TORKE-419694 format. One record per residue (C-alpha): x negated, y, z. Coordinates in pm, whole numbers, padded with zeros to 5 digits, always signed. Layout:
residues N
XYZ...
***
This chain:
residues 609
+00000+00000+00000-00145+00340-00095-00081+00643+00121-00144+01002+00025-00176+01277+00283-00137+01626+00138-00234+01943+00320-00463+02240+00262-00780+02058+00356-00783+01705+00223-00625+01421+00032-00687+01085+00194-00625+00752+00022-00623+00411+00179-00475+00069+00098-00319-00233+00260-00143-00545+00142+00216-00537+00020+00432-00807+00178+00694-00970-00040+01038-01065+00090+01326-01214-00103+01609-00980-00001+01872-01091+00242+02240-01115+00161+02571-01152+00340+02783-01436+00205+03066-01576+00420+03093-01252+00611+03313-01222+00917+03420-00872+01006+03464-00856+01382+03792-00700+01488+03773-00463+01782+04149-00461+01823+04075-00656+02140+03779-00835+02303+03863-01188+02187+03533-01223+01995+03356-01232+02332+03345-01468+02631+03494-01334+02954+03404-00967+02894+03337-00759+03207+03544-00453+03292+03264-00222+03177+03361-00325+02821+03673-00189+02650+03822-00082+02319+03875+00276+02202+03996+00464+01896+03737+00744+01925+03429+00824+02128+03217+01136+02172+02902+01207+02367+02702+01509+02485+02370+01646+02364+02286+01774+02713+02452+01552+02978+02301+01206+03028+02497+00881+03006+02827+01054+02928+03100+00933+02692+03443+01079+02624+03676+00814+02484+04027+00804+02342+04241+00500+02411+04319+00266+02127+04131+00012+01919+03865-00017+01649+03560+00064+01862+03383-00145+02129+03261+00067+02422+03036-00007+02719+03059+00229+03017+02861+00071+03301+02887+00181+03663+02691+00079+03972+02937-00204+04028+03036-00288+03668+02738-00362+03443+02787-00705+03286+02624-00821+02964+02851-00931+02680+02830-01271+02507+02997-01377+02182+03213-01685+02148+03003-01757+01840+02688-01965+01884+02448-01909+01596+02125-02018+01433+02020-01816+01128+02228-01499+01132+02273-01158+00974+02447-00888+01174+02538-00538+01058+02706-00267+01263+02735+00100+01354+02636+00207+01704+02635+00526+01908+02411+00607+02204+02484+00847+02486+02201+01083+02582+01933+00888+02768+02116+00558+02717+01957+00216+02672+02093-00111+02531+01980-00415+02338+02114-00676+02097+01977-01020+02183+01988-01273+01901+02060-01616+02051+02077-01424+02382+01695-01437+02382+01528-01208+02128+01600-00836+02173+01625-00561+01917+01619-00248+02133+01880+00026+02113+01769+00348+02281+01819+00722+02265+01482+00783+02093+01585+01109+01925+01291+01325+01821+01012+01088+01933+00721+01103+01689+00536+00782+01776+00781+00504+01869+00683+00205+02083+00833-00143+02109+01077-00013+02370+01214+00255+02135+01515+00237+01908+01477-00048+01660+01179-00198+01843+01148-00569+01918+01112-00566+02292+00805-00713+02456+00780-01043+02637+00689-01047+03008+00458-01261+03220+00416-01181+03590+00104-01399+03609-00087-01165+03380-00308-00883+03516-00147-00548+03593-00098-00346+03277-00093-00663+03062+00225-00826+03187+00418-00700+02885+00300-00841+02553+00404-00930+02198+00630-00627+02150+00673-00476+01803+00728-00104+01750+00940+00011+01455+00738+00125+01154+00879+00475+01195+01135+00652+01410+01451+00723+01212+01682+00753+01514+01976+00992+01518+02092+01221+01798+02314+01107+02086+02680+01103+01989+02609+01032+01619+02682+00702+01450+02377+00502+01349+02363+00195+01126+02176-00127+01205+02116-00442+00997+01934-00746+01135+01836-01066+00951+01734-01331+01202+01588-01678+01147+01632-01920+01436+01348-02138+01565+01312-02480+01404+01310-02809+01594+01230-03172+01518+01308-03445+01771+01375-03174+02030+01032-03010+01985+00990-02662+01841+00809-02671+01507+00851-02306+01402+00900-01979+01589+01205-01763+01548+01165-01463+01316+01312-01120+01262+01313-01134+00884+01433-00774+00848+01555-00495+01071+01693-00185+00899+01786+00128+01093+01986+00400+00918+01897+00253+00580+01521+00225+00645+01326-00101+00680+01152-00081+01019+01067-00449+01093+00981-00727+00850+00886-01093+00895+00807-01055+01265+00718-01384+01433+00879-01424+01777+00663-01641+02001+00937-01673+02263+01223-01498+02445+01176-01128+02513+01207-00963+02852+01551-00969+03024+01680-01247+02799+01955-01469+02935+01728-01776+02930+01361-01857+02884+01404-02175+02681+01456-02183+02304+01740-02363+02127+01879-02416+01775+02200-02222+01850+02321-01976+02115+02552-01670+02141+02465-01310+02066+02420-01107+02386+02473-00732+02409+02312-00566+02707+02567-00397+02932+02374-00276+03236+02167+00021+03113+02398+00293+02978+02693+00389+02759+02694+00257+02404+02964+00214+02138+02993-00019+01837+03213-00039+01528+03219-00201+01181+03045-00517+01301+02995-00784+01035+02839-01121+01116+02714-01388+00874+02631-01721+01035+02408-01924+00803+02477-02268+00944+02554-02466+00631+02334-02712+00443+02133-02573+00153+02178-02728-00193+01888-02948-00302+01744-03027-00646+01615-03372-00743+01544-03584-01054+01376-03281-01211+01234-03305-01562+01012-03041-01725+01019-03000-02102+00774-02772-02287+00847-02615-02629+00573-02407-02796+00670-02094-02987+00828-01753-02941+01193-01768-02833+01369-01433-02780+01709-01605-02774+01813-01941-02633+01725-02203-02896+01926-02499-03019+01734-02779-02850+01846-03027-03115+01648-02834-03376+01314-02799-03196+01067-03057-03070+00898-03053-02730+00528-03120-02684+00552-03231-02320+00815-03413-02111+00739-03506-01753+00895-03548-01410+00836-03255-01171+00881-03181-00804+00950-02807-00836+01075-02541-01078+00780-02317-01160+00640-02089-01431+00298-02231-01341+00267-02526-01578-00082-02645-01672+00018-02774-02015+00170-02441-02121-00021-02205-02354-00116-01856-02241+00180-01698-02418+00484-01778-02633+00641-02093-02498+00965-02214-02343+00998-02426-02029+01321-02620-01981+01409-02777-01648+01680-03044-01628+01784-03210-01304+02052-03265-01042+02166-03027-00768+02350-03156-00461+02604-02921-00303+02745-02995+00044+02977-02696+00092+03268-02586-00125+03277-02223-00230+03142-01951-00457+02771-01977-00528+02550-01694-00658+02242-01758-00873+01969-01499-00936+01721-01547-01220+01402-01341-01255+01208-01410-01573+00919-01166-01578+00749-01164-01916+01046-01302-02106+01398-01435-02072+01595-01722-01930+01931-01895-01893+02105-02128-01648+02394-02371-01677+02559-02606-01427+02744-02913-01558+02740-02757-01902+02900-02433-01781+02690-02126-01866+02636-01948-01534+02368-01706-01662+02351-01652-02040+02008-01596-02196+01894-01261-02055+01561-01078-02037+01388-01006-01706+01656-01010-01433+02004-01160-01430+02261-01320-01202+02577-01527-01222+02842-01694-01006+03015-02032-01008+03264-02202-00775+03155-02551-00674+03301-02836-00469+03085-03074-00267+02907-03312-00503+02624-03360-00750+02590-03145-01062+02365-03131-01367+02149-02821-01379+01981-02691-01697+01741-02397-01676+01511-02238-01932+01232-01980-01912+01094-01827-02233+00758-01650-02201+00695-01421-02499+00565-01083-02368+00190-01105-02420+00079-00849-02158+00290-00990-01871+00194-01269-01635+00441-01559-01636+00686-01548-01347+01001-01752-01295+01198-01711-00971+01538-01872-00910+01735-01771-00600+02067-01906-00475+02316-01822-00200+02657-01947-00101+02910-01987+00180+02718-01999+00508+02387-02020+00316+02141-01731+00322+01983-01645-00009+01686-01874-00067+01443-01957-00347+01499-02278-00544+01177-02237-00744+00809-02222-00651+00787-01976-00359+00420-01903-00439+00524-01721-00757+00606-01350-00704+00921-01228-00875+00756-00928-01043+00424-00747-01054+00501-00494-00783+00348-00150-00805+00120-00056-00517+00343+00198-00336+00216+00554-00321+00336+00735-00009+00293+01105+00061+00237+01187+00426+00323+01526+00575+00059+01588+00843+00147+01957+00833+00388+02178+00640+00379+02013+00298+00542+02096-00037+00576+01862-00334+00773+01938-00651+00940+01646-00831+01262+01523-00980+01491+01387-00708+01768+01134-00767+02079+01156-00550+02375+00917-00512+02627+00887-00797+02352+00917-01059+02279+01285-00996+01926+01408-01068+01785+01736-00933+01527+01847-01189+01397+02151-01001+01362+01993-00658+01124+02124-00392+01051+01863-00125+00938+02017+00203+00778+01803+00473+00673+01868+00830+00452+01707+01093+00768+01673+01304+00895+01398+01069+01190+01617+00961+01198+01691+00586+01436+01828+00322+01486+01875-00052+01583+02215-00189+01754+02251-00527+01619+02568-00689+01895+02566-00950+02168+02608-00687+01998+02754-00380+02110+02442-00189+01964+02194+00058+02068+01870-00111+01930+01628+00147+01765+01617+00487+01583+01322+00636+01394+01196+00938+01093+00965+00934+00816+00937+00675+00798+01195+00396+00797+01072+00033+00754+00762-00178+00597+00902-00494+00550+00568-00670+00803+00644-00948+00623+00972-01021+00258+00865-01008+00250+00494-01093+00129+00443-01451+00316+00690-01677+00581+00761-01414+00919+00926-01454+00854+01242-01251+01069+01145-00952+01000+01074-00587+01213+00925-00307+01263+01007+00062+01079+00756+00280+01304+00803+00585+01670+00804+00689+01861+01050+00469+02159+01282+00513+02307+01375+00175+02500+01700+00141+02710+01626-00165+02685+01716-00532+02449+02005-00612+02638+02336-00614+02577+02698-00520+02545+02760-00148+02686+03112-00200+03002+03201-00385+03237+03498-00420+03595+03403-00328+03900+03626-00360+04069+03421-00087+03918+03153+00140+04111+02879-00042+03983+02970-00390+03800+02711-00600+03425+02685-00538+03239+02776-00857+03040+02490-01011+02840+02682-01275+02664+03015-01319+02943+03190-01511+02983+03540-01372+02729+03488-01093+02421+03616-01278+02219+03362-01079+01841+03398-01122+01574+03194-00945+01285+03399-00805+01077+03112-00669+00951+03100-00312+00692+03260-00089+00513+03109+00212+00553+03245+00562+00277+03262+00823+00309+02888+00890+00308+02784+00522+00682+02721+00519+00860+02818+00196+01111+03104+00192+01327+03069-00120+01436+03372-00320+01706+03423-00578+01953+03680-00709+02328+03619-00725+02602+03872-00808+02323+04129-00830+02225+04074-00464+01881+03963-00344+01890+03647-00130+01618+03506+00094+01668+03153+00225+01439+03053+00514+01450+02697+00654+01253+02599+00963+01209+02264+01137+01293+02304+01505+01001+02282+01746+01138+01974+01923+01185+01786+01591+01561+01759+01641+01673+01933+01320+01644+02248+01113+01747+02612+01132+01851+02790+00813+01885+03167+00770+02026+03329+00457+01987+03707+00421+02170+03909+00154+02053+04260+00061+02274+04453+00039+02571+04264+00182+02873+04178-00031+03236+04150+00069+03413+03827-00024+03082+03636-00028+03095+03295+00143+02840+03028+00220+02943+02664+00201+02734+02511+00477+02889+02165+00522+03093+01907+00331+03206+01562+00437+03486+01318+00505+03556+01502+00830+03455+01828+00997+03558+01878+01358+03503+02191+01568+03404+02057+01912+03353+02403+02068+03343+02759+01927+03089+02760+01646+02987+02394+01702+03090+02117+01464+03061+01741+01413+03033+01671+01041+03105+01378+00810+03225+01111+01052+02976+01209+01323+02673+01212+01092+02527+01538+01222+02592+01844+01439+02612+02196+01299+02597+02515+01505+02674+02857+01355+02453+03119+01520+02527+03421+01301+02785+03493+01033+03008+03768+00898+03287+03926+01099+03556+03681+00982+03605+03333+01123+03459+03024+00951+03712+02819+00756+03751+02440+00740+03932+02356+00420+03995+02046+00208+03934+02003-00165+03989+01673-00348+03986+01479-00022+03659+01632+00099+03636+01873+00391+03433+02193+00348+03306+02441+00605+03274+02786+00451+03148+03095+00631+03190+03463+00540+02837+03593+00499+02832+03972+00525+02460+04053+00539+02362+03696+00623+02428+03369+00798+02218+03156+01033+02296+02803+01147+02131+02492+01288+02167+02128+01187+02090+01867+01453+02078+01500+01350
***
């Protein structure tokens, strides 16, 4: 992995190995209903259901809840602080959920009641440890010397935690320990842990139960445990996938080699093979094959134990491939990457697979993955063969105030072509769209992945390397409205918008400049000193009546106190510190809430996230 650190003084490059992981999936999902507590065994009275929950940015361990259902809430007291166990006992498992921490709160999700992924209010921490949010908690041994009793903890790769009272998203892929004749033959693993959309743990070997687990032995199956004795926490949208079914197996495999260049699937009756032999594995590594321009055909049997819909994934780097089951074409001949589905009953089926290698500059690579009901995605082919020739990632670090221009791709296929990416040492960064005078995204964690821009010829784009808040489709921040409910302008007609670039302040932070409606605008954005968010100040010279700033959009915008708002389903806080003489307006357009503010001579507000 290549990292680039950009500041005034130096550019530093260093490398490490890239780990490959065949992505996880969620077949046979069970969405947990929080209409009651029936998913859990004998829940304590500190656990309840709610329809809504809010927290405080200043008061510790405080929740405000509304009665109802849909959310699972823990509110421990001195006398009520029981852990929560699922009815479900699991081995390999994926779990995905939203969670909310109160200020200063602490919790943990224990896979098999033994291996903890920590949940903690770690907002603003720059250098997370194993006990921080998303960490794999350490093990504990009282017989060790003082200061060494805790061991084998794993800190998250970066801290992408949100503020107390905001919803966060967690995904865990867990592999249970393996046993033969009652003896452990393989440790448990955290295959992946993603926090707020960012991979923070990968392929972590778990030598044994972590501290405060419910038991110190290890077993093939056990319930999930949620810690209930450390502080208020809330959960919603929990989805569990228990991978406890038998994987399909391939046998009676025959490999057939055809020389020549095949850019479409051939008629096998019209071509002659040069090699036919029995094989133990599907692989693009075949000693009898020429260096280029050949087709490998694999014929065999696949045994399926579980009825249901099965998904096949075919990666044919350097050429194309096709797959059929019992004569049914599941994946037609396709170049590079393809996938297909088929419903199967328990039984034995014929499988027919081909891989055509015809691109002379590419190394041969054939990878076949499969998943199904209660079966985590796994590789049917040779696991020593990588699926593609991965680019060595190029990451840009922000060790100080850092600016990098690039294209920036947003959701829904939107591309910002005049994007200014601004990074800070506080791990809070944003992208500014010069064409609209708008902050289009804000993120916490590492700065930029510039691989798409700088690898080989590149496409000019970069990507945020942390957990991102998106602020909707690019549009002018400022607009002139005859009435507060008027349509927000989406182009420059009548605005006389002109970009005037940016200047740097005394701390090398950009101050953006533009002209709109004949008025000069300066747009200064500062990362807060405690790394909790940003402050933005727009100044208009001279002021203009009927000029509004649109400072927030989202599915919901709720004023929680005068001038303070929770935005987009509790994704971030917004505080208006200065605005024009009229009141801010929350309005709705096409199902989306908007917060617009009369500007006068300027507006200043803070985003905390």
